[in-house]
C-alpha positions in Angstrom: 44.6 1.8 32.6 45.7 0.2 29.3 47.4 2.7 27.0 48.1 2.3 23.3 48.1 4.3 20.1 45.4 3.7 17.6 46.2 4.2 14.0 45.5 7.7 12.8 42.5 8.1 10.6 43.3 11.4 8.9 44.4 9.6 5.7 41.3 7.5 5.4 38.4 8.3 3.1 35.3 8.9 5.3 33.5 6.0 3.6 36.5 3.6 3.6 36.1 0.7 2.9 33.6 1.3 0.1 32.1 -2.1 0.6 32.4 -3.8 4.0 30.6 -7.1 4.4 28.9 -7.4 7.8 31.5 -7.5 10.5 34.4 -8.4 8.2 36.1 -5.1 7.4 39.8 -5.3 7.9 40.2 -1.5 7.9 38.0 0.9 9.6 35.9 3.8 8.3 36.8 7.2 9.7 33.9 7.3 12.2 34.8 3.8 13.5 38.4 4.8 13.9 37.4 7.9 15.7 35.1 6.0 18.1 37.9 3.5 18.7 40.4 6.2 19.5 38.0 7.9 21.9 37.4 4.6 23.7 41.0 3.6 23.9 42.0 7.1 25.2 39.2 7.2 27.9 38.9 3.5 28.8 35.4 3.9 30.1 33.4 1.1 31.8 30.3 2.2 29.9 30.3 3.5 26.3 27.3 4.4 24.2 27.8 4.6 20.4 24.9 5.9 18.3 25.4 5.3 14.6 22.9 5.3 11.8 21.7 2.0 10.4 24.1 0.7 7.7 27.1 2.7 9.1 28.9 -0.3 10.5 28.2 -0.5 14.2 29.0 -4.3 14.2 32.4 -3.8 12.7 33.2 -1.2 15.3 32.0 -3.3 18.2 33.8 -6.5 17.1 37.0 -4.6 16.4 36.8 -3.1 19.9 36.0 -6.6 21.4 39.1 -8.0 19.6 41.3 -5.2 21.0 40.0 -5.7 24.5 40.5 -9.4 24.3 44.0 -9.0 22.8 45.1 -6.6 25.6 43.6 -8.8 28.3 41.2 -6.1 29.5 38.5 -8.7 29.2 38.5 -12.5 29.0 35.1 -13.1 27.4 32.4 -11.4 25.3 28.6 -11.5 25.8 26.5 -10.1 22.9 22.9 -9.3 23.7 20.7 -8.9 20.6 16.9 -8.2 20.1 16.1 -11.4 18.1 17.2 -15.0 17.5 18.2 -14.1 13.9 20.4 -11.3 15.0 22.0 -13.4 17.7 23.1 -15.9 15.0 24.1 -13.1 12.7 26.4 -11.6 15.4 28.0 -15.0 16.0 28.7 -15.5 12.3 30.1 -11.9 11.9 32.4 -12.5 15.0 33.7 -15.7 13.6 34.9 -14.0 10.5 37.3 -11.9 12.5 38.4 -14.7 14.9 36.0 -14.3 17.8 34.0 -17.4 18.5 30.6 -16.8 20.1 28.1 -19.6 21.0 24.6 -18.5 19.7 22.9 -21.6 21.2 24.2 -21.2 24.8 21.4 -21.9 27.3 23.1 -22.8 30.7 26.1 -24.5 32.3 29.9 -24.1 31.6 30.8 -22.7 28.2 33.0 -24.9 25.9 36.6 -23.7 26.0 36.6 -23.3 22.2 34.3 -20.2 22.5 35.3 -16.7 23.5 31.8 -15.9 24.6 28.1 -16.2 23.9 25.3 -14.4 21.9 21.9 -14.2 23.5 18.7 -12.2 23.3 17.2 -9.7 25.7 14.4 -12.1 26.3 16.9 -14.8 27.2 18.5 -12.5 29.7 15.1 -11.8 31.1 14.5 -15.5 31.7 17.7 -16.2 33.6 19.4 -13.0 34.8 21.3 -14.7 37.6 22.9 -17.2 35.2 24.5 -14.3 33.3 25.4 -12.4 36.4 27.4 -15.4 37.6 29.1 -15.6 34.2 30.0 -11.9 34.4 31.4 -12.3 37.9 33.5 -15.4 37.2 35.5 -13.9 34.3 36.2 -10.3 33.1 33.4 -9.7 30.6 32.7 -7.3 27.8 28.9 -7.0 27.3 27.8 -5.7 23.9 24.2 -4.5 24.1 22.9 -4.3 20.5 20.0 -1.9 19.9 20.1 -1.0 23.6 16.7 0.6 23.5 15.2 -2.9 23.7 16.4 -3.1 27.3 13.7 -0.6 28.1 10.9 -2.7 26.4 9.6 -3.8 29.7 10.4 -3.3 33.3 11.4 -6.9 33.7 13.9 -6.8 30.8 15.5 -3.6 32.1 15.8 -5.0 35.6 17.2 -8.3 34.2 19.9 -6.5 32.3 20.8 -4.4 35.3 21.0 -7.5 37.5 22.9 -9.6 34.9 25.5 -7.2 33.8 26.1 -4.9 36.7 29.3 -6.8 37.5 30.6 -6.7 33.9 34.1 -5.3 33.4 33.1 -3.3 30.3 29.7 -2.5 28.7 29.3 -1.3 25.1 25.8 -0.1 24.1 24.9 0.3 20.5 21.9 1.8 18.8 21.1 3.1 15.3 17.7 4.7 15.7 16.0 7.3 17.8 15.8 5.6 21.2 12.3 5.1 22.4 8.9 6.8 22.1 8.2 6.2 25.8 10.0 7.3 28.9 11.2 3.9 30.1 14.8 4.4 31.3 17.5 2.3 29.5 20.1 0.4 31.6 23.7 1.7 31.5 22.7 4.8 29.6 23.8 8.2 31.0 21.1 10.9 31.2 21.9 14.5 31.6 19.6 17.3 32.6 19.4 20.3 30.2 18.7 23.9 31.0 15.0 23.1 30.5 15.0 20.5 33.3 14.5 17.7 30.8 16.8 14.6 31.1 18.1 13.3 27.8 20.4 10.4 26.9 24.0 11.3 26.4 26.0 9.4 23.8 29.8 9.0 23.9 30.0 8.9 20.1 27.4 9.8 17.5 27.4 9.3 13.8 24.1 10.4 12.3 22.5 9.7 8.9 23.3 13.2 7.7 27.0 12.7 8.3 26.9 9.2 6.9 25.1 10.4 3.8 27.7 13.1 3.2 30.5 10.5 3.6 28.9 8.1 1.2 28.6 5.4 3.9 24.8 5.2 3.4 22.4 5.6 0.5 20.2 8.6 -0.1 16.5 7.7 0.4 13.8 8.7 -2.1 10.3 8.5 -0.6 7.5 8.0 -3.1 4.2 8.8 -1.5 0.8 7.6 -2.8 -2.6 9.0 -2.0 -6.0 7.9 -3.2 -9.7 7.7 -2.4 -10.7 5.2 0.3 -14.2 4.0 1.2 -15.1 1.8 4.2 -18.1 0.8 6.4 -18.1 1.3 10.1 -19.6 -1.1 12.6 -22.6 1.3 12.8 -23.2 0.6 9.1 -22.1 4.1 7.9 -20.2 4.2 4.7 -17.3 6.8 4.9 -15.2 8.1 2.0 -12.0 10.0 2.4 -8.8 10.8 0.6 -5.4 9.9 2.0 -3.5 13.0 3.1 -6.5 15.2 3.7 -7.0 16.5 7.2 -9.3 14.2 9.2 -9.7 12.7 12.6 -7.2 10.3 14.0 -9.7 7.4 13.8 -10.5 8.3 10.2 -6.8 8.4 9.3 -6.3 5.0 10.8 -9.3 3.5 9.0 -8.4 5.1 5.7 -4.8 3.8 6.1 -6.0 0.2 6.8 -8.3 0.5 3.8 -5.4 1.4 1.6 -3.4 -1.6 2.8 -6.3 -4.0 2.2 -5.0 -6.4 -0.6 -8.5 -6.7 -2.0 -8.6 -3.0 -3.0 -6.8 -1.3 -5.9 -4.3 0.8 -3.8 -1.9 -2.0 -2.9 -1.7 -3.7 -6.4 -1.0 -0.3 -8.0 1.7 0.6 -5.4 3.3 -2.8 -5.7 3.3 -2.5 -9.5 4.9 0.9 -9.3 7.5 -0.4 -6.8 8.3 -3.3 -9.1 8.8 -0.9 -12.0 11.1 1.1 -9.8 13.0 -2.1 -8.9 13.4 -2.9 -12.6 15.0 0.5 -13.1 17.3 0.2 -10.2 18.4 -3.3 -11.3 19.7 -1.7 -14.6 22.6 -0.3 -12.5 22.4 -2.6 -9.4 21.7 -6.0 -11.0 21.1 -7.9 -7.7 18.9 -5.1 -6.1 16.0 -6.6 -4.1 12.7 -5.3 -2.7 11.1 -5.7 0.7 7.4 -5.3 1.6 6.9 -4.8 5.4 3.4 -6.1 6.2 1.3 -5.9 9.4 0.2 -9.5 9.7 0.5 -13.0 8.2 -2.7 -12.8 6.1 -1.7 -9.6 4.5 1.9 -10.8 3.9 0.6 -13.9 2.0 -1.9 -11.8 0.0 0.9 -9.3 -1.0 3.1 -12.2 -2.0 0.3 -13.5 -4.2 -0.1 -10.0 -5.8 3.7 -9.8 -6.5 3.5 -13.2 -8.2 0.7 -11.9 -10.4 2.5 -8.7 -11.2 6.0 -10.1 -11.8 5.4 -13.7 -12.7 8.0 -14.7 -10.0 7.6 -15.9 -6.5 8.3 -13.7 -3.5 10.1 -14.9 -0.4 7.7 -14.8 2.5 9.0 -14.4 6.1 6.3 -14.9 8.7 7.9 -15.3 12.0 11.2 -15.1 13.9 12.1 -18.8 13.9 14.9 -20.8 12.5 13.1 -21.3 9.2 12.5 -17.6 8.7 16.2 -16.8 9.6 17.3 -19.3 6.9 14.9 -17.7 4.3 16.3 -14.3 5.1 19.9 -15.6 4.7 19.0 -17.3 1.4 17.3 -14.1 0.0 20.4 -12.1 1.0 22.6 -14.4 -1.1 20.5 -14.9 -4.2 19.2 -12.4 -6.8 15.4 -12.8 -6.3 13.3 -9.7 -6.7 11.0 -9.5 -3.7 10.7 -10.5 0.0 7.6 -9.9 2.1 8.0 -9.9 5.9 6.0 -9.3 9.0 7.7 -6.7 11.2 10.8 -8.8 12.1 12.9 -7.4 9.2 12.4 -3.9 10.4 15.5 -3.9 12.6 19.0 -5.2 12.5 18.6 -7.8 9.8 21.3 -7.2 7.2 20.4 -7.7 3.5 22.7 -5.1 1.8 21.1 -5.6 -1.6 17.7 -4.3 -0.5 17.1 -1.1 -2.4 13.3 -0.7 -2.8 10.8 -0.9 0.0 7.1 -0.8 0.5 5.9 0.4 3.9 2.7 -1.6 4.1 2.1 -1.6 7.9 0.0 0.7 10.1 2.7 1.0 12.8 3.3 4.7 13.2 6.0 5.2 15.8 9.1 7.2 14.7 11.4 4.4 16.1 9.8 1.7 14.0 9.8 3.8 10.9 13.5 4.7 11.3 14.3 1.0 11.8 12.3 0.0 8.7 14.0 2.6 6.5 17.3 1.5 7.9 17.0 -1.8 6.0 17.5 0.0 2.7 20.3 2.5 3.4 23.3 0.3 3.7 25.6 1.3 0.9 27.9 -1.1 -0.9 29.3 1.4 -3.4 29.0 5.1 -4.0 26.0 6.3 -5.9 23.5 3.7 -4.9 20.0 5.1 -4.1 17.2 3.6 -2.0 13.5 4.0 -2.7 10.7 3.6 -0.2 7.0 3.6 -1.2 4.5 4.7 1.5 0.9 5.9 1.9 0.3 9.7 2.2 -0.1 9.6 6.0 0.9 12.9 7.7 2.9 11.2 10.5 4.9 9.1 8.0 5.6 12.1 5.8 6.8 13.9 8.9 9.2 11.0 9.7 10.5 10.9 6.1 11.2 14.6 6.3 13.2 14.2 9.5 15.6 11.4 8.4 18.6 13.6 9.2 17.3 14.7 12.6 19.3 13.2 15.5 17.3 12.6 18.6 18.2 11.6 22.2 16.1 9.5 24.5 14.0 11.8 26.6 13.1 10.7 30.1 10.9 13.7 31.0 8.1 15.1 28.8 7.5 18.8 28.8 3.7 19.2 29.2 2.3 22.3 27.6 -1.4 22.9 27.5 -2.9 22.3 24.1 0.3 21.0 22.6 0.8 17.4 21.6 4.2 15.7 21.5 4.2 13.7 18.2 6.7 11.2 19.7 4.8 10.6 22.9 3.3 7.3 21.6 1.7 5.1 24.2 3.7 2.2 25.7 1.1 -0.1 24.2 1.7 1.1 20.7 5.4 0.9 21.2 5.2 -2.7 22.4 3.1 -3.5 19.4 5.6 -1.9 17.1 8.5 -3.9 18.4 6.8 -7.3 18.6 8.8 -10.0 16.8 5.9 -12.4 16.9 3.2 -12.3 14.2 0.7 -14.8 15.5 -3.0 -14.3 14.8 -4.1 -12.1 17.7 -7.6 -11.8 16.5 -7.0 -8.1 16.0 -8.3 -8.2 12.5 -11.7 -9.5 13.6 -12.1 -6.6 15.9 -11.5 -3.8 13.4 -14.2 -1.1 13.7 -14.7 -1.0 9.9 -14.9 -3.0 6.7 -12.7 -1.9 3.8 -14.9 -1.5 0.7 -12.7 0.0 -2.0 -9.6 2.0 -2.7 -7.6 3.5 -5.5 -4.1 4.8 -5.8 -2.8 8.2 -6.9 0.9 9.1 -7.2 1.2 12.0 -4.8 4.7 13.3 -4.3 8.4 12.5 -3.8 10.2 13.4 -0.6 13.9 13.8 -0.6 16.3 15.6 1.7 13.3 17.2 3.6 11.9 18.7 0.4 8.9 17.7 -1.7 8.8 17.3 -5.4 6.2 16.5 -8.1 2.4 16.6 -8.5 -0.3 14.1 -8.3 -0.7 11.7 -11.2 -2.7 8.6 -12.1 -0.9 5.2 -11.9 0.7 4.3 -15.2 0.7 7.9 -16.4 3.7 9.6 -18.0 4.1 11.8 -14.9 4.4 8.8 -12.6 6.8 7.0 -14.9 9.1 10.0 -14.8 9.8 9.4 -11.1 9.8 5.6 -11.2 12.5 5.9 -13.9 15.1 7.8 -11.9 18.4 6.0 -12.3 19.5 3.8 -9.5 23.1 5.1 -9.3 23.2 8.8 -8.5 25.1 11.0 -6.0 22.9 12.8 -3.4 23.2 16.2 -5.2 22.4 14.6 -8.5 19.2 13.2 -7.0 18.1 16.6 -5.9 18.9 18.2 -9.3 17.1 15.5 -11.2 14.0 15.8 -9.0 13.9 19.5 -9.5 14.2 19.1 -13.3 11.4 16.5 -13.5 9.1 18.6 -11.3 9.7 21.7 -13.5 8.9 19.6 -16.6 5.7 18.3 -15.1 4.6 21.8 -14.0 5.3 23.2 -17.5 3.3 20.3 -19.0 0.4 20.9 -16.7 0.3 24.7 -17.4 -0.3 24.0 -21.1 -3.7 22.5 -20.2 -6.7 24.8 -19.8 -7.8 24.9 -16.1 -11.1 23.5 -17.2 -9.3 20.3 -18.3 -7.0 20.0 -15.3 -8.6 18.4 -12.3 -7.1 18.4 -8.9 -5.0 15.3 -9.7 -3.2 17.0 -12.4 -2.6 20.4 -10.8 1.0 21.1 -9.8 1.7 21.5 -6.1 1.9 25.3 -6.3 -1.7 25.5 -7.5 -3.3 23.0 -5.1 -5.4 24.4 -2.3 -3.6 24.0 1.0 -5.7 23.8 4.1 -4.3 23.2 7.5 -6.0 20.9 10.0 -6.7 24.0 12.2 -8.3 25.8 9.2 -10.4 22.8 8.4 -11.7 22.6 12.0 -12.6 26.3 11.8 -14.6 25.6 8.6 -16.5 22.7 10.3 -17.2 24.9 13.3 -18.6 27.6 11.0 -20.8 25.0 9.2 -22.1 23.7 12.4 -22.9 27.3 13.6 -24.7 28.0 10.4 -26.7 24.7 10.6 -27.5 25.5 14.2 -28.9 28.9 13.3 -30.9 27.3 10.4 -32.4 24.7 12.9 -34.1 27.6 14.8 -35.2 29.2 11.5 -36.6 26.1 9.8 -37.6 23.9 12.7 -35.7 20.9 11.2 -33.3 18.7 13.2 -29.5 19.1 12.8 -29.2 15.6 11.2 -31.9 16.3 8.6 -30.2 19.5 7.5 -26.7 17.9 7.3 -28.2 15.0 5.3 -29.9 17.4 2.9 -26.7 19.3 2.4 -24.9 16.1 1.5 -27.6 15.2 -0.9 -27.6 18.5 -2.6 -23.8 19.3 -2.6 -22.4 15.7 -2.6 -19.5 14.3 -0.7 -19.0 12.4 2.6 -20.1 13.4 6.1 -18.7 16.7 7.3 -16.1 15.0 9.5 -14.5 13.6 6.4 -15.4 16.3 3.9 -12.7 18.4 2.2 -12.4 22.2 2.8 -14.0 22.8 -0.6 -17.0 20.6 0.2 -17.6 22.3 3.5 -17.4 25.8 1.9 -20.1 24.6 -0.6 -22.3 23.5 2.2 -21.8 26.8 4.1 -22.8 28.7 1.0 -25.8 26.5 0.4 -27.2 26.8 4.0 -26.7 30.6 3.8 -28.7 30.5 0.6 -31.5 28.6 2.3 -31.6 30.9 5.2 -31.8 34.0 3.0 -34.8 32.5 1.1 -36.7 32.1 4.4 -36.4 35.7 5.5 
């Protein structure tokens, strides 16, 4: 065993250095120093470090690689990354501290000028025996970046096991909750708890909450937008619904897609608000940039066109994970342009430290992808920087936003309780879709079971530190501007205080209005009707029971009665109706039944 003494970290500021370019810090932050000391003391063959995006996993990994090479524990380094862009980014970062990695290696002997290679998980999957032979020939440190990708498919996991089983040392890194499925991840230790559930066990963990307290990452302000959506199903039915109201899973999905349709009013209004927020942030962070994460190529191009119309300047568009796209990301990282629009690939690992404003314009709803996406905005360069992420009022997204500080392990076994759904038990198919790096036209858009007809946007609320602030307001209103104008440089406790003050001011302003003049959009949160999904289901059940009774009394079919109720009371079909609309229909059908007695 190699023994040495690592420099004590007790004198270091937790966030030191205040600004550490990617992989170039010449001194370590306290958590990096702590992880190094633990590794050097224990000398494990496998080591799993879980650190929040933006905390500096790369600096830690490369510092450890340098130490292992210097002390002849290993003779070469292999970095495995999720994407081509990250592979090159790792090689560039390693070069800055004197480790030369070949990002273009494909086969054969490695040039003596290199200390190792940088490859992708897909590359390992294609030729696992090649990398096994390399690991057997020389003592090798394998750095597995975003290790959860090794569980993306059975073939990738098996390839990693086959290729790197002989490696002298293996360092696994991740910055997000592991996976939404139960695919085991190679070289990760799972421990069974008292409940019989096996969970991943990290050797060192540095979560978002700790990093936020240390000033290593930015606090994130989530700005949520609701609005009325209208679409047509394949059956020809027109459905109207409001984002955020309880509805079926299919209706949520279709309302969400309607909101993201660039031809409606929701996206232009949200992009306009996000650009106003970016303008405010740039007053204190002059080079701050914005990123729109889109679902597909067509949407990305359409969003870029909207940004051009709103700002008068061109947005950088990144459509696929190829060499050209990588270059555009690097160029955007170095310049001071306002906006970049990307399809999925910028959701993980890509380092653009100046990104401070984001728009979540994709329907991917896994907690892993959401955490990766938000991770693009949290890297702090100096104390006080804040990040702002705009998102639709979708319950699952609001839930993820409220759990930013929750640390999760990868769970291999799912506890199954009757009637209880696991919100993280997403299907493997959805997970695979969420992590796709390709964005080719899959024909998916031609198969959608609806046609978006119209949408509008309403500022809904602000989420920060698991708390909600504000009340609904129209785009462009004074109430909305109050939140878009929050300074871009604030300490976390200052953000909380300012949000509380602005909410109090808006509630006081709203209370001055007579109730007759204040519609639901202008009511403060404390005066809005709150109806749970369970309560809404009970109301629908009550309505159906009343209609069923009236069927026997009147002799009319169910469908005729429901249609008549909609005509008289207004509103959408009962499956998409609000609690208030359903109560009105219950009252009306009771009135009809009473008249017939």
